[in-house]
N, C-alpha and C positions, 0 to 999 in steps of 0.2 A: 622217554628214550629218544636220543638224537639219531636220525637215520644216517647222517653223514657227519664227519668231523672236518669242519672247515678251518680249524685252527683258531688262533687269536684274532681279534679285531685288527684289520690292516693298518689302522691309525693308532693302535696302541703302541706305547714305547716311543723311542726316539727314531722316527722315520727318516731323519736326516743322516743317520749313521747306519745305512744298510750294509749288507755284505759286500765285500770288495767286488767292484766291477758291475754292480747293478745300476748305478746312476750314470746315464750318458752325459758327456760334455757337449754342449751345443753352442756354437759361435753366436754371439749376440749381434746378428746382422740386422740392418735397418728393416723395419716393418714386421719383424718377428713378434708374435703376440705371446706374452708370458704373464704369469700371475705371481704376486708375492703372497704366499699362503698365510703369513702372519697378519697382514692388514686386509687381505682380500682385494688389494689394488690390482687391476688387470689393465694392461695397455700394450701398445706397440713400441718396440725399441726405436728410439730416435737418436740415441747416442751411447757410446761406450768408450770409457777411457780407464786409466789406472785407478781412478777414484770410485768407479762403479758404473752401473748401467742406468740410463734414463728411460723411463717408460712414460708414454702419453696415453691417457684413456680417451674414450670416445667423446668426452666433453672438452678435450683440449688441456686437461690438467696434467701436469708433469710431476714426477717424483723420481728421486735418485735412490738406488738401492745398492748395497755392497755386493760384490761378486762372491758370495759365500758358497761353499759346497752344498749341493742339493738345496739351494736356496730359492728355487722357483718351480712353478708348475707349468707344463705345456700340455694342453689337452688333458689336464687332470693328472698328469704323471710327473713325478719329481725329476728335475734336471739340474745340472750345474752349468750356469751360463759362463762363458769365457770370452775374452776379447777376441774379435776376429783377427785372423792373420793379416798382417799388413799387405796391401796390394803391392806387387812388384813395381819398382820405380820405372816410370816411362823413360825410354832412352833419350838422351840429350839430343836436341835438334840444332842444326846450323841455321843461319839466317835464311837460307834457301828452303828450309823445311826438310832437308835430308838428315839422316841419322849421322850425328857428329862422330868422327873417329877420335877416340881418346888417345892421348900420347902420340899424336901425329908427329912423325919425323920428316924432315925435308928430304926430298928425293931428287935425283937428277932429272931436269926438265926434259920432257919429250920434244922431239923435233917439230911435232905439230904445234900450231899456234892459232890463237884467236886474235883477229885484228878488229878494233873498234875505231870510230871516226876521231874522237877527241879525248882529252884528258878527263873531262867530266864523265863520259861514257865509261872509261876505264875505272874511275874511282867508284862509280855506282856498281859496276860488275864485281869489283873486288869486295865491296862491302857486303853484298848479298851472296855471291858465289865464290868468294875467296877460299873458304875452307874446302869446298868441293874441288876447286881447281888445283889446290895444293895436294889433295889426295890423289888426283889423277896426274899430277906433274905437268900441268898445262899452263903456259905463260900467256898473258893478255898484253898486247901492245896497241898503242894508238897511232893513227895515221895523219891527224890534222887534215881530215877531209878525204874524199874518195875520187877526186878528179883524175888522179893518175893510177887508179886501181888496176887496170890491165897490165901496166908496166910493173907495178908492185908485185902482182901475182907471178909474172914471168920471172922477176928477180928472185922470188921466194923459191921457185923451182919445185912445185909440189909433186909428190908421187904417192904411192900406196902407203908408205911408212912415214910420210911427211905431209900431213893434211893441213889445210888452211880453212878456217872459218872466218867469215867477215860479217860484222853487224853494221848495217847501214841505217842512218836516220832517214826518215821521210821516204821510205821505199814504197811508193804507191804508183799505180799505173799512170803513165804519161809524165812522170817526174824526171828531172835530169838524172837523179840517182838510179832510177829504174833502167834508163838507157845505158848508163855506165855499167850496171850490173849485168845487163844482157850481153855485154862484150866478153864476159868471162865464162868459158865453157868447159874448163877442166873437170873431169870426174872426181878429182881429188880436192876440189875447192867447193865450198858451200857459201854462197852469198845470200844472206837473208836480212831482214830488217823489220823495223816497226813503222807505223804510219805517222808518227809524231814529227813535227817540224824539228824539234830538238829533244834530247834525252830528258830535259827538265820535265817535259809534258808526260813522260812515262811514269812520273811519280804522281800518285793519286792526290788530287787537290785536298781531300780531307786530311791526308797525312801532313800536309803543309799548313793546314789551318785556313784554307781559302775556299770559297764556294766553287770556283772554276778557274782554269787558266785563262787569262785575258786574250782577247783577239787583238792582234797587232796589225796595224794598217800596212799595206804594201809599201815598200821603200824605207821602212823603219827597221833597223837591226832588231831581230826578234828578242834577244835577251834584254837589251836595253829598253825595248818597248814594254816587256813584261814588268821589269823593275819599276818603270815609271807608272804603269797602270796600277800596280799594287801599292804604290806609295813607299816603296823601299828605297834604301840608299842606292845610288847609281853604280856602285862597285859590283861588277859582275862576279868576281871571285867571292866576295862576301855574300852575295845573293845565293850562289851555288852552295857555299858552306852551310847556309841556313837551310836550304832544301835538303842537302845530303844528311844533315844532322837530324832531320825529321824522319828519316828512313831507318827502321830497325829490323824489319823482316820482309819477306817476299810479299806479304799481304799489303804492304804499302805501295806496291808497284802494279801497274796495269797489266792485265793478262796478255795483251798484245806484245809486251816486251818479255814477260816471263817465258812464254812458249818458245820464242825465238832463241833466247839465250840457252835454254835447256836443249833445244835442237842442235845448236852449235857445239855444245859440250859433248853431246852424244856422238856427233859426226867426227869430231877430232879424236875421240877416245875409243871408237869402235875398232 
């Protein structure tokens, strides 16, 4: 006599077709350990696509199995492996690393401005921060030098709703540029800059494909001296085009420039 009725053998019949709702669906995430009951092959998930799931056992052997219902065992229990949900697409980024605004429409430019020293500075700022500036409605203009900066600031007539940010090359203690910048004291103007002799140096040498920016002797025009030292053509515009073409993202620029431009954008848009 049987003391208890345990029913039929749990493996008897077609265990792949249990009552509705009994078999859980499990995403085939990487490193999930599953077993194919027909072959006894047990391994970790290393891939899953529309063709099936790939398992790799402890010896490094891989096999691909179809994603059939109740086709696998996890911890000895039948499961249905399914393809993992696709990860949400990362938001598109602008060259500056900010989240790109899709379908951006032109807007009326703000009265606030950012001034840079020359056309090369303006082109580099546009290439990396152009999207951000259009989002904010800020225009960048170039000055061809800062010798007359105090008069330029006075003519601009800055106030609370009309701010001015100025990016200066070679703004280091004791330089001519630092003395000129010190003559500007309006609370509605921010004069800041980078330590490089020219904006060319703000591009990382590795981005350009050179080991370092050459040292140019005193008395030699800096750009021409760089071109000669690098063995490039003596056409300054062609040299700059080559440098600018090597820049695709903010990571190609030195942090000393990145921080200052971001600071100026924040100042004129706050």
